[in-house]
A tleap script that builds the chain and sets N, CA, C and O, in Angstrom:
source leaprc.protein.ff14SB
mol = sequence {
  NLEU SER LEU VAL ALA LEU ALA GLY CYS GLY
  LYS PRO ALA HIE PRO ASP VAL GLY ARG VAL
  SER GLY VAL VAL THR PHE ASP GLY GLN PRO
  LEU PRO GLU ALA THR VAL MET PHE GLN PRO
  ALA GLU GLY ARG ALA SER VAL ALA THR THR
  ASP ALA ALA GLY LYS TYR SER LEU LEU TYR
  LEU ASP ARG VAL PRO GLY ALA ARG LEU GLY
  SER HIE THR VAL ILE ILE ARG THR GLU ILE
  PRO GLY GLU ASP GLY GLN PRO PRO ILE ALA
  LYS GLU LYS LEU PRO LYS ARG TYR HIE ASP
  GLN THR GLU LEU LYS ALA GLU VAL LYS PRO
  GLY SER ASN THR PHE ASN PHE ASP LEU GLN
  SER LYS ALA GLY GLY GLY LYS CLYS
}
set mol.1.N position { -36.873 -4.187 24.071 }
set mol.1.CA position { -35.316 -4.359 24.280 }
set mol.1.C position { -34.802 -5.120 23.079 }
set mol.1.O position { -33.685 -4.904 22.608 }
set mol.2.N position { -35.691 -6.065 22.568 }
set mol.2.CA position { -35.263 -6.760 21.276 }
set mol.2.C position { -34.902 -5.960 20.170 }
set mol.2.O position { -34.001 -6.297 19.402 }
set mol.3.N position { -35.559 -4.913 20.046 }
set mol.3.CA position { -35.133 -3.927 18.941 }
set mol.3.C position { -33.787 -3.204 19.151 }
set mol.3.O position { -33.062 -2.914 18.199 }
set mol.4.N position { -33.479 -2.920 20.446 }
set mol.4.CA position { -32.124 -2.437 20.891 }
set mol.4.C position { -31.149 -3.392 20.300 }
set mol.4.O position { -30.255 -3.072 19.518 }
set mol.5.N position { -31.395 -4.591 20.739 }
set mol.5.CA position { -30.326 -5.763 20.531 }
set mol.5.C position { -30.022 -6.095 19.010 }
set mol.5.O position { -28.934 -6.426 18.539 }
set mol.6.N position { -31.173 -5.941 18.381 }
set mol.6.CA position { -31.048 -6.056 16.726 }
set mol.6.C position { -30.378 -5.052 16.110 }
set mol.6.O position { -29.772 -5.257 15.058 }
set mol.7.N position { -30.419 -3.778 16.742 }
set mol.7.CA position { -29.782 -2.641 15.951 }
set mol.7.C position { -28.382 -2.783 16.028 }
set mol.7.O position { -27.669 -2.480 15.071 }
set mol.8.N position { -27.877 -3.269 17.207 }
set mol.8.CA position { -26.411 -3.550 17.028 }
set mol.8.C position { -25.868 -4.667 16.308 }
set mol.8.O position { -24.656 -4.852 16.201 }
set mol.9.N position { -26.774 -5.437 15.798 }
set mol.9.CA position { -26.260 -6.604 14.970 }
set mol.9.C position { -26.165 -6.299 13.468 }
set mol.9.O position { -26.873 -5.405 13.004 }
set mol.10.N position { -25.275 -7.038 12.633 }
set mol.10.CA position { -25.348 -6.915 11.260 }
set mol.10.C position { -23.903 -6.545 10.957 }
set mol.10.O position { -23.016 -6.446 11.806 }
set mol.11.N position { -23.772 -6.356 9.675 }
set mol.11.CA position { -22.399 -6.187 9.128 }
set mol.11.C position { -22.394 -4.571 8.894 }
set mol.11.O position { -23.423 -3.974 8.576 }
set mol.12.N position { -21.070 -3.887 9.092 }
set mol.12.CA position { -20.863 -2.455 8.654 }
set mol.12.C position { -21.329 -2.206 7.293 }
set mol.12.O position { -21.389 -3.163 6.521 }
set mol.13.N position { -21.675 -1.012 6.897 }
set mol.13.CA position { -21.980 -0.650 5.682 }
set mol.13.C position { -20.779 -0.780 4.572 }
set mol.13.O position { -20.944 -0.824 3.352 }
set mol.14.N position { -19.601 -0.829 5.238 }
set mol.14.CA position { -18.339 -0.595 4.379 }
set mol.14.C position { -17.273 -1.604 5.066 }
set mol.14.O position { -17.374 -2.002 6.226 }
set mol.15.N position { -16.213 -1.961 4.146 }
set mol.15.CA position { -15.269 -2.934 4.769 }
set mol.15.C position { -14.355 -2.044 5.803 }
set mol.15.O position { -14.548 -0.837 5.952 }
set mol.16.N position { -13.326 -2.788 6.508 }
set mol.16.CA position { -12.601 -2.334 7.379 }
set mol.16.C position { -11.627 -1.365 6.693 }
set mol.16.O position { -11.042 -1.691 5.660 }
set mol.17.N position { -11.462 -0.171 7.279 }
set mol.17.CA position { -10.544 0.880 6.808 }
set mol.17.C position { -9.646 1.250 7.712 }
set mol.17.O position { -9.853 1.041 8.907 }
set mol.18.N position { -8.617 1.801 7.304 }
set mol.18.CA position { -7.411 2.434 8.166 }
set mol.18.C position { -7.447 3.880 7.773 }
set mol.18.O position { -7.660 4.130 6.586 }
set mol.19.N position { -7.265 4.872 8.625 }
set mol.19.CA position { -7.162 6.330 8.488 }
set mol.19.C position { -5.836 6.507 7.782 }
set mol.19.O position { -4.823 5.883 8.098 }
set mol.20.N position { -5.914 7.485 6.709 }
set mol.20.CA position { -4.602 7.563 5.898 }
set mol.20.C position { -4.475 9.285 5.575 }
set mol.20.O position { -5.343 9.980 5.047 }
set mol.21.N position { -3.282 9.671 6.005 }
set mol.21.CA position { -3.086 10.998 5.812 }
set mol.21.C position { -1.567 11.034 5.429 }
set mol.21.O position { -0.913 9.991 5.459 }
set mol.22.N position { -1.010 12.211 5.074 }
set mol.22.CA position { 0.242 12.556 4.751 }
set mol.22.C position { 0.567 13.950 4.112 }
set mol.22.O position { -0.186 14.915 4.241 }
set mol.23.N position { 1.598 13.979 3.498 }
set mol.23.CA position { 2.001 15.289 2.807 }
set mol.23.C position { 2.638 14.850 1.548 }
set mol.23.O position { 3.297 13.812 1.495 }
set mol.24.N position { 2.427 15.717 0.414 }
set mol.24.CA position { 2.853 15.549 -0.887 }
set mol.24.C position { 3.522 16.637 -1.265 }
set mol.24.O position { 2.989 17.745 -1.332 }
set mol.25.N position { 4.876 16.382 -1.574 }
set mol.25.CA position { 5.762 17.576 -2.229 }
set mol.25.C position { 6.106 17.213 -3.586 }
set mol.25.O position { 5.956 16.106 -4.103 }
set mol.26.N position { 6.624 18.350 -4.155 }
set mol.26.CA position { 7.053 18.119 -5.678 }
set mol.26.C position { 8.390 18.968 -5.781 }
set mol.26.O position { 8.348 20.196 -5.706 }
set mol.27.N position { 9.485 18.329 -5.941 }
set mol.27.CA position { 10.761 18.843 -5.959 }
set mol.27.C position { 10.984 19.739 -4.549 }
set mol.27.O position { 11.455 20.876 -4.526 }
set mol.28.N position { 10.618 19.103 -3.588 }
set mol.28.CA position { 10.877 19.777 -2.262 }
set mol.28.C position { 9.992 20.716 -1.707 }
set mol.28.O position { 10.088 21.162 -0.564 }
set mol.29.N position { 8.875 21.100 -2.774 }
set mol.29.CA position { 7.891 22.049 -2.389 }
set mol.29.C position { 6.489 21.417 -2.030 }
set mol.29.O position { 6.121 20.400 -2.618 }
set mol.30.N position { 5.767 21.972 -1.138 }
set mol.30.CA position { 4.330 21.269 -1.031 }
set mol.30.C position { 3.598 21.460 -2.352 }
set mol.30.O position { 3.710 22.401 -3.139 }
set mol.31.N position { 2.828 20.385 -2.440 }
set mol.31.CA position { 2.015 20.294 -3.866 }
set mol.31.C position { 0.515 20.532 -3.560 }
set mol.31.O position { -0.175 19.590 -3.169 }
set mol.32.N position { 0.036 21.671 -3.716 }
set mol.32.CA position { -1.293 22.012 -3.334 }
set mol.32.C position { -2.281 21.737 -4.498 }
set mol.32.O position { -1.951 21.896 -5.673 }
set mol.33.N position { -3.591 21.286 -4.085 }
set mol.33.CA position { -4.647 21.027 -5.069 }
set mol.33.C position { -4.380 19.892 -5.904 }
set mol.33.O position { -4.826 19.878 -7.051 }
set mol.34.N position { -3.692 18.925 -5.448 }
set mol.34.CA position { -3.360 17.542 -6.091 }
set mol.34.C position { -4.314 16.584 -5.636 }
set mol.34.O position { -4.679 16.573 -4.460 }
set mol.35.N position { -4.825 15.625 -6.648 }
set mol.35.CA position { -5.766 14.569 -6.135 }
set mol.35.C position { -4.920 13.390 -5.779 }
set mol.35.O position { -4.120 12.954 -6.606 }
set mol.36.N position { -5.039 12.891 -4.692 }
set mol.36.CA position { -4.381 11.701 -4.128 }
set mol.36.C position { -5.528 10.584 -4.113 }
set mol.36.O position { -6.576 10.708 -3.478 }
set mol.37.N position { -5.206 9.536 -4.857 }
set mol.37.CA position { -6.046 8.296 -5.055 }
set mol.37.C position { -5.375 7.130 -4.441 }
set mol.37.O position { -4.205 6.935 -4.772 }
set mol.38.N position { -5.943 6.311 -3.585 }
set mol.38.CA position { -5.443 5.116 -3.226 }
set mol.38.C position { -6.427 4.046 -3.756 }
set mol.38.O position { -7.548 3.991 -3.251 }
set mol.39.N position { -6.087 3.224 -4.710 }
set mol.39.CA position { -6.859 2.187 -5.429 }
set mol.39.C position { -6.432 0.841 -5.131 }
set mol.39.O position { -5.372 0.399 -5.574 }
set mol.40.N position { -7.266 0.124 -4.350 }
set mol.40.CA position { -7.028 -1.284 -3.917 }
set mol.40.C position { -7.142 -2.093 -5.158 }
set mol.40.O position { -7.582 -1.599 -6.196 }
set mol.41.N position { -6.731 -3.403 -5.063 }
set mol.41.CA position { -6.999 -4.312 -6.173 }
set mol.41.C position { -8.453 -4.680 -6.568 }
set mol.41.O position { -8.768 -5.052 -7.698 }
set mol.42.N position { -9.304 -4.538 -5.527 }
set mol.42.CA position { -10.675 -4.724 -5.725 }
set mol.42.C position { -11.458 -3.632 -4.830 }
set mol.42.O position { -11.073 -3.304 -3.707 }
set mol.43.N position { -12.470 -3.173 -5.391 }
set mol.43.CA position { -13.380 -2.246 -4.547 }
set mol.43.C position { -12.972 -0.673 -4.757 }
set mol.43.O position { -12.087 -0.285 -5.520 }
set mol.44.N position { -13.723 0.082 -4.000 }
set mol.44.CA position { -13.742 1.508 -4.132 }
set mol.44.C position { -12.413 2.048 -3.859 }
set mol.44.O position { -11.688 1.458 -3.057 }
set mol.45.N position { -12.032 3.084 -4.432 }
set mol.45.CA position { -10.789 3.893 -4.143 }
set mol.45.C position { -11.087 4.983 -3.057 }
set mol.45.O position { -12.264 5.306 -2.893 }
set mol.46.N position { -10.181 5.529 -2.358 }
set mol.46.CA position { -10.266 6.427 -1.533 }
set mol.46.C position { -9.483 7.635 -1.975 }
set mol.46.O position { -8.336 7.465 -2.386 }
set mol.47.N position { -10.043 8.929 -1.922 }
set mol.47.CA position { -9.659 10.067 -2.414 }
set mol.47.C position { -9.359 11.050 -1.635 }
set mol.47.O position { -10.016 11.101 -0.595 }
set mol.48.N position { -8.395 12.034 -1.838 }
set mol.48.CA position { -8.309 13.487 -1.012 }
set mol.48.C position { -7.722 14.405 -2.044 }
set mol.48.O position { -7.252 14.014 -3.112 }
set mol.49.N position { -7.783 15.648 -1.648 }
set mol.49.CA position { -7.210 16.681 -2.234 }
set mol.49.C position { -6.248 17.504 -1.371 }
set mol.49.O position { -6.619 17.994 -0.304 }
set mol.50.N position { -5.114 17.635 -1.809 }
set mol.50.CA position { -4.119 18.377 -0.913 }
set mol.50.C position { -4.372 19.821 -0.689 }
set mol.50.O position { -4.893 20.526 -1.553 }
set mol.51.N position { -3.972 20.292 0.566 }
set mol.51.CA position { -4.239 21.636 0.822 }
set mol.51.C position { -3.028 22.389 0.324 }
set mol.51.O position { -2.174 21.884 -0.404 }
set mol.52.N position { -3.014 23.785 0.823 }
set mol.52.CA position { -1.821 24.601 0.513 }
set mol.52.C position { -0.452 24.151 0.907 }
set mol.52.O position { 0.556 24.541 0.318 }
set mol.53.N position { -0.437 23.299 1.944 }
set mol.53.CA position { 0.721 22.823 2.650 }
set mol.53.C position { 0.977 21.484 2.067 }
set mol.53.O position { 1.924 20.835 2.511 }
set mol.54.N position { 0.216 20.987 1.095 }
set mol.54.CA position { 0.473 19.647 0.525 }
set mol.54.C position { -0.161 18.558 1.326 }
set mol.54.O position { 0.020 17.427 0.874 }
set mol.55.N position { -0.872 18.659 2.431 }
set mol.55.CA position { -1.437 17.764 3.320 }
set mol.55.C position { -2.669 17.240 2.817 }
set mol.55.O position { -3.457 18.019 2.281 }
set mol.56.N position { -2.969 15.892 2.930 }
set mol.56.CA position { -4.073 15.277 2.645 }
set mol.56.C position { -4.533 14.306 3.516 }
set mol.56.O position { -3.659 13.732 4.166 }
set mol.57.N position { -5.916 13.908 3.731 }
set mol.57.CA position { -6.505 12.914 4.466 }
set mol.57.C position { -7.575 12.460 3.684 }
set mol.57.O position { -8.483 13.161 3.237 }
set mol.58.N position { -7.378 10.879 3.496 }
set mol.58.CA position { -8.168 10.277 2.532 }
set mol.58.C position { -9.793 9.972 3.058 }
set mol.58.O position { -10.041 9.698 4.232 }
set mol.59.N position { -10.575 10.042 2.264 }
set mol.59.CA position { -11.966 9.707 2.491 }
set mol.59.C position { -12.220 8.369 1.675 }
set mol.59.O position { -11.816 8.223 0.521 }
set mol.60.N position { -12.899 7.444 2.352 }
set mol.60.CA position { -13.475 6.132 1.618 }
set mol.60.C position { -14.838 6.428 1.256 }
set mol.60.O position { -15.192 6.146 0.111 }
set mol.61.N position { -15.638 6.940 2.037 }
set mol.61.CA position { -17.056 7.416 1.624 }
set mol.61.C position { -17.234 8.689 2.363 }
set mol.61.O position { -16.488 9.070 3.264 }
set mol.62.N position { -18.378 9.380 1.875 }
set mol.62.CA position { -18.767 10.559 2.655 }
set mol.62.C position { -18.926 10.193 4.205 }
set mol.62.O position { -19.693 9.329 4.629 }
set mol.63.N position { -18.099 10.970 4.965 }
set mol.63.CA position { -18.090 10.922 6.450 }
set mol.63.C position { -17.327 9.401 6.979 }
set mol.63.O position { -17.352 8.982 8.136 }
set mol.64.N position { -16.760 8.830 5.981 }
set mol.64.CA position { -15.835 7.773 6.473 }
set mol.64.C position { -14.449 7.722 6.067 }
set mol.64.O position { -14.040 7.190 5.035 }
set mol.65.N position { -13.745 8.313 6.950 }
set mol.65.CA position { -12.331 8.656 6.694 }
set mol.65.C position { -11.542 7.387 6.426 }
set mol.65.O position { -11.829 6.414 7.123 }
set mol.66.N position { -10.590 7.261 5.515 }
set mol.66.CA position { -9.601 6.297 5.298 }
set mol.66.C position { -9.597 5.650 4.029 }
set mol.66.O position { -10.056 6.166 3.010 }
set mol.67.N position { -8.999 4.348 4.100 }
set mol.67.CA position { -8.964 3.573 3.027 }
set mol.67.C position { -8.973 2.128 3.251 }
set mol.67.O position { -8.549 1.731 4.337 }
set mol.68.N position { -9.395 1.276 2.384 }
set mol.68.CA position { -9.545 -0.137 2.764 }
set mol.68.C position { -8.277 -0.787 3.180 }
set mol.68.O position { -7.221 -0.350 2.721 }
set mol.69.N position { -8.277 -1.745 3.968 }
set mol.69.CA position { -6.988 -2.265 4.429 }
set mol.69.C position { -6.416 -3.035 3.353 }
set mol.69.O position { -7.141 -3.654 2.574 }
set mol.70.N position { -5.101 -3.034 3.256 }
set mol.70.CA position { -4.409 -3.902 2.172 }
set mol.70.C position { -3.420 -3.030 1.281 }
set mol.70.O position { -2.999 -1.924 1.621 }
set mol.71.N position { -3.118 -3.666 0.126 }
set mol.71.CA position { -2.251 -3.046 -0.723 }
set mol.71.C position { -3.041 -2.069 -1.702 }
set mol.71.O position { -4.166 -2.335 -2.125 }
set mol.72.N position { -2.368 -0.959 -2.005 }
set mol.72.CA position { -3.031 -0.043 -2.808 }
set mol.72.C position { -1.993 0.505 -3.894 }
set mol.72.O position { -0.808 0.671 -3.605 }
set mol.73.N position { -2.494 0.767 -5.118 }
set mol.73.CA position { -1.751 1.519 -6.006 }
set mol.73.C position { -2.146 2.919 -5.865 }
set mol.73.O position { -3.342 3.179 -5.734 }
set mol.74.N position { -1.142 3.988 -5.879 }
set mol.74.CA position { -1.454 5.424 -5.425 }
set mol.74.C position { -1.299 6.167 -6.636 }
set mol.74.O position { -0.224 6.085 -7.231 }
set mol.75.N position { -2.227 6.885 -7.086 }
set mol.75.CA position { -2.166 7.942 -8.156 }
set mol.75.C position { -2.452 9.243 -7.615 }
set mol.75.O position { -3.396 9.523 -6.877 }
set mol.76.N position { -1.501 10.060 -8.070 }
set mol.76.CA position { -1.440 11.449 -7.818 }
set mol.76.C position { -1.379 12.402 -9.089 }
set mol.76.O position { -0.460 12.440 -9.907 }
set mol.77.N position { -2.528 13.154 -9.091 }
set mol.77.CA position { -2.676 14.103 -10.344 }
set mol.77.C position { -2.744 15.559 -10.065 }
set mol.77.O position { -3.278 15.880 -9.003 }
set mol.78.N position { -2.325 16.423 -10.785 }
set mol.78.CA position { -2.628 17.703 -10.653 }
set mol.78.C position { -3.681 18.316 -11.627 }
set mol.78.O position { -4.314 19.333 -11.343 }
set mol.79.N position { -3.809 17.704 -12.668 }
set mol.79.CA position { -4.734 17.938 -13.839 }
set mol.79.C position { -6.131 18.134 -13.321 }
set mol.79.O position { -6.635 17.354 -12.513 }
set mol.80.N position { -6.783 19.252 -13.829 }
set mol.80.CA position { -8.128 19.306 -13.432 }
set mol.80.C position { -8.950 19.245 -14.898 }
set mol.80.O position { -8.872 20.144 -15.736 }
set mol.81.N position { -9.760 18.008 -15.059 }
set mol.81.CA position { -10.333 17.860 -16.340 }
set mol.81.C position { -11.396 19.137 -16.598 }
set mol.81.O position { -11.883 19.811 -15.691 }
set mol.82.N position { -11.637 19.314 -17.971 }
set mol.82.CA position { -12.637 20.045 -18.383 }
set mol.82.C position { -14.171 19.228 -18.398 }
set mol.82.O position { -14.282 18.002 -18.361 }
set mol.83.N position { -15.123 20.041 -18.450 }
set mol.83.CA position { -16.456 19.328 -18.398 }
set mol.83.C position { -16.806 19.145 -19.712 }
set mol.83.O position { -16.324 19.851 -20.598 }
set mol.84.N position { -17.748 18.102 -19.969 }
set mol.84.CA position { -18.304 17.502 -21.313 }
set mol.84.C position { -17.327 17.651 -22.417 }
set mol.84.O position { -17.595 18.297 -23.430 }
set mol.85.N position { -16.120 17.015 -22.210 }
set mol.85.CA position { -15.176 16.728 -23.322 }
set mol.85.C position { -14.428 17.931 -23.648 }
set mol.85.O position { -13.762 17.941 -24.683 }
set mol.86.N position { -14.462 19.005 -22.841 }
set mol.86.CA position { -13.783 20.217 -23.091 }
set mol.86.C position { -12.169 20.001 -22.457 }
set mol.86.O position { -11.938 19.215 -21.538 }
set mol.87.N position { -11.245 20.740 -23.040 }
set mol.87.CA position { -9.832 20.674 -22.559 }
set mol.87.C position { -9.689 20.762 -21.030 }
set mol.87.O position { -10.540 21.304 -20.324 }
set mol.88.N position { -8.730 20.281 -20.630 }
set mol.88.CA position { -8.368 20.394 -19.101 }
set mol.88.C position { -8.326 21.863 -18.655 }
set mol.88.O position { -7.723 22.689 -19.340 }
set mol.89.N position { -8.959 22.207 -17.510 }
set mol.89.CA position { -8.815 23.461 -16.881 }
set mol.89.C position { -7.348 23.693 -16.378 }
set mol.89.O position { -6.882 24.824 -16.517 }
set mol.90.N position { -6.703 22.866 -15.894 }
set mol.90.CA position { -5.335 22.851 -15.527 }
set mol.90.C position { -4.630 21.726 -15.991 }
set mol.90.O position { -5.063 20.600 -15.746 }
set mol.91.N position { -3.434 21.921 -16.730 }
set mol.91.CA position { -2.718 20.680 -17.309 }
set mol.91.C position { -1.952 20.100 -16.117 }
set mol.91.O position { -1.630 20.707 -15.096 }
set mol.92.N position { -1.698 18.723 -16.449 }
set mol.92.CA position { -0.824 17.897 -15.605 }
set mol.92.C position { 0.626 18.420 -15.326 }
set mol.92.O position { 1.385 18.621 -16.274 }
set mol.93.N position { 0.938 18.597 -14.292 }
set mol.93.CA position { 2.566 19.112 -13.958 }
set mol.93.C position { 3.397 17.928 -13.600 }
set mol.93.O position { 4.625 18.014 -13.599 }
set mol.94.N position { 2.709 16.711 -13.264 }
set mol.94.CA position { 3.631 15.543 -12.776 }
set mol.94.C position { 3.994 14.613 -13.785 }
set mol.94.O position { 3.210 14.402 -14.710 }
set mol.95.N position { 5.095 14.029 -13.718 }
set mol.95.CA position { 5.581 12.995 -14.718 }
set mol.95.C position { 4.473 11.777 -14.583 }
set mol.95.O position { 3.834 11.679 -13.536 }
set mol.96.N position { 4.272 10.887 -15.631 }
set mol.96.CA position { 3.310 9.907 -15.667 }
set mol.96.C position { 3.723 8.818 -14.638 }
set mol.96.O position { 2.843 8.044 -14.259 }
set mol.97.N position { 4.835 8.705 -14.212 }
set mol.97.CA position { 5.138 7.692 -13.136 }
set mol.97.C position { 4.410 7.944 -11.917 }
set mol.97.O position { 4.452 7.080 -11.041 }
set mol.98.N position { 3.741 9.013 -11.730 }
set mol.98.CA position { 2.966 9.296 -10.603 }
set mol.98.C position { 1.333 9.002 -10.773 }
set mol.98.O position { 0.559 8.883 -9.823 }
set mol.99.N position { 1.017 8.921 -12.005 }
set mol.99.CA position { -0.344 8.835 -12.412 }
set mol.99.C position { -0.662 7.701 -13.329 }
set mol.99.O position { -1.016 6.611 -12.879 }
set mol.100.N position { -0.533 7.955 -14.707 }
set mol.100.CA position { -0.935 7.112 -15.645 }
set mol.100.C position { -0.103 5.728 -15.645 }
set mol.100.O position { -0.562 4.605 -15.855 }
set mol.101.N position { 1.093 6.047 -15.389 }
set mol.101.CA position { 1.998 4.701 -15.173 }
set mol.101.C position { 2.672 4.695 -13.812 }
set mol.101.O position { 3.876 4.494 -13.653 }
set mol.102.N position { 1.760 4.940 -12.808 }
set mol.102.CA position { 2.252 5.056 -11.397 }
set mol.102.C position { 3.324 3.873 -11.038 }
set mol.102.O position { 3.328 2.720 -11.470 }
set mol.103.N position { 4.164 4.446 -10.192 }
set mol.103.CA position { 5.156 3.377 -9.577 }
set mol.103.C position { 4.965 3.396 -8.105 }
set mol.103.O position { 5.705 2.719 -7.392 }
set mol.104.N position { 3.835 4.270 -7.507 }
set mol.104.CA position { 3.576 4.347 -6.153 }
set mol.104.C position { 2.669 3.307 -5.515 }
set mol.104.O position { 1.587 3.031 -6.032 }
set mol.105.N position { 3.086 2.743 -4.427 }
set mol.105.CA position { 2.410 1.735 -3.770 }
set mol.105.C position { 2.281 2.023 -2.266 }
set mol.105.O position { 3.115 2.708 -1.674 }
set mol.106.N position { 1.193 1.472 -1.659 }
set mol.106.CA position { 0.974 1.792 -0.159 }
set mol.106.C position { 0.266 0.571 0.400 }
set mol.106.O position { -0.581 -0.038 -0.252 }
set mol.107.N position { 0.612 0.255 1.541 }
set mol.107.CA position { -0.100 -0.835 2.308 }
set mol.107.C position { -0.623 -0.368 3.640 }
set mol.107.O position { 0.048 -0.126 4.644 }
set mol.108.N position { -2.014 -0.273 3.482 }
set mol.108.CA position { -2.845 0.355 4.735 }
set mol.108.C position { -3.102 -0.644 5.633 }
set mol.108.O position { -3.473 -1.763 5.279 }
set mol.109.N position { -2.905 -0.271 6.939 }
set mol.109.CA position { -2.961 -1.126 8.117 }
set mol.109.C position { -4.116 -0.484 8.941 }
set mol.109.O position { -4.573 0.638 8.725 }
set mol.110.N position { -4.506 -1.297 9.863 }
set mol.110.CA position { -5.592 -0.756 10.734 }
set mol.110.C position { -5.119 0.377 11.567 }
set mol.110.O position { -3.923 0.402 11.858 }
set mol.111.N position { -5.898 1.305 11.981 }
set mol.111.CA position { -5.467 2.453 12.732 }
set mol.111.C position { -5.062 3.476 11.955 }
set mol.111.O position { -5.553 3.514 10.827 }
set mol.112.N position { -4.130 4.496 12.328 }
set mol.112.CA position { -3.562 5.511 11.603 }
set mol.112.C position { -2.390 5.137 10.798 }
set mol.112.O position { -1.477 4.444 11.248 }
set mol.113.N position { -2.429 5.624 9.551 }
set mol.113.CA position { -1.294 5.415 8.598 }
set mol.113.C position { -0.895 6.633 7.966 }
set mol.113.O position { -1.755 7.320 7.417 }
set mol.114.N position { 0.440 7.025 7.976 }
set mol.114.CA position { 1.053 8.191 7.174 }
set mol.114.C position { 1.802 7.807 6.145 }
set mol.114.O position { 2.775 7.066 6.287 }
set mol.115.N position { 1.418 8.272 5.035 }
set mol.115.CA position { 2.350 8.230 3.664 }
set mol.115.C position { 2.601 9.334 3.153 }
set mol.115.O position { 1.689 10.004 2.668 }
set mol.116.N position { 3.974 9.788 3.151 }
set mol.116.CA position { 4.270 11.050 2.632 }
set mol.116.C position { 4.896 10.663 1.237 }
set mol.116.O position { 5.481 9.602 1.020 }
set mol.117.N position { 4.714 11.566 0.421 }
set mol.117.CA position { 5.217 11.285 -1.058 }
set mol.117.C position { 5.967 12.519 -1.404 }
set mol.117.O position { 5.446 13.635 -1.421 }
set mol.118.N position { 7.294 12.257 -1.697 }
set mol.118.CA position { 8.140 13.224 -2.086 }
set mol.118.C position { 8.532 12.985 -3.684 }
set mol.118.O position { 9.485 12.302 -4.060 }
set mol.119.N position { 7.594 13.694 -4.550 }
set mol.119.CA position { 7.636 13.458 -5.980 }
set mol.119.C position { 8.765 14.348 -6.515 }
set mol.119.O position { 8.937 15.477 -6.055 }
set mol.120.N position { 9.563 13.816 -7.526 }
set mol.120.CA position { 10.426 14.502 -8.141 }
set mol.120.C position { 10.256 14.621 -9.841 }
set mol.120.O position { 9.877 13.672 -10.527 }
set mol.121.N position { 10.596 15.914 -10.367 }
set mol.121.CA position { 10.426 15.979 -11.717 }
set mol.121.C position { 11.338 15.048 -12.484 }
set mol.121.O position { 10.947 14.556 -13.543 }
set mol.122.N position { 12.630 14.764 -11.956 }
set mol.122.CA position { 13.520 13.813 -12.422 }
set mol.122.C position { 13.274 12.383 -11.787 }
set mol.122.O position { 12.838 12.289 -10.640 }
set mol.123.N position { 13.555 11.313 -12.533 }
set mol.123.CA position { 13.535 9.936 -12.088 }
set mol.123.C position { 14.146 9.772 -10.615 }
set mol.123.O position { 15.055 10.518 -10.252 }
set mol.124.N position { 13.664 8.854 -9.839 }
set mol.124.CA position { 14.199 8.601 -8.600 }
set mol.124.C position { 13.426 8.946 -7.475 }
set mol.124.O position { 13.653 8.379 -6.406 }
set mol.125.N position { 12.472 9.866 -7.577 }
set mol.125.CA position { 11.643 10.314 -6.340 }
set mol.125.C position { 10.467 9.300 -6.121 }
set mol.125.O position { 10.262 8.383 -6.917 }
set mol.126.N position { 9.753 9.497 -5.073 }
set mol.126.CA position { 8.600 8.679 -4.648 }
set mol.126.C position { 8.343 8.737 -3.190 }
set mol.126.O position { 8.539 9.762 -2.537 }
set mol.127.N position { 7.875 7.564 -2.658 }
set mol.127.CA position { 7.457 7.600 -1.244 }
set mol.127.C position { 8.666 7.651 -0.336 }
set mol.127.O position { 9.684 7.035 -0.652 }
set mol.128.N position { 8.597 8.372 0.803 }
set mol.128.CA position { 9.548 8.727 1.773 }
set mol.128.C position { 9.437 7.649 2.775 }
set mol.128.O position { 10.152 7.662 3.777 }
savepdb mol mol.pdb
quit
């Protein structure tokens, strides 16, 4: 019985996370095959790839859905890097304000979180 009691004790292998999903559009159209990254101030980022409808669901670790609780910088990219210093397989379609100079932020709370991003080729787009 003491082994059973000890099995339930201890810290989880990862910090508290909230489930995060949403839809990414670009100029009003779903944005497929985009990489969505939520980067907290400290610690591991959570990442997802959008499907054909622009939907994503973040993973913190393999089999651990979500993102750390708290504030995140959000980075969205369409570029597919080449291997071993080769040129990109797919060039970046999005303005830098969504990746290299991102303006996107999100606050992840316990439970389920939905963050939809309506990206625009012209300035003024962003989180819905």
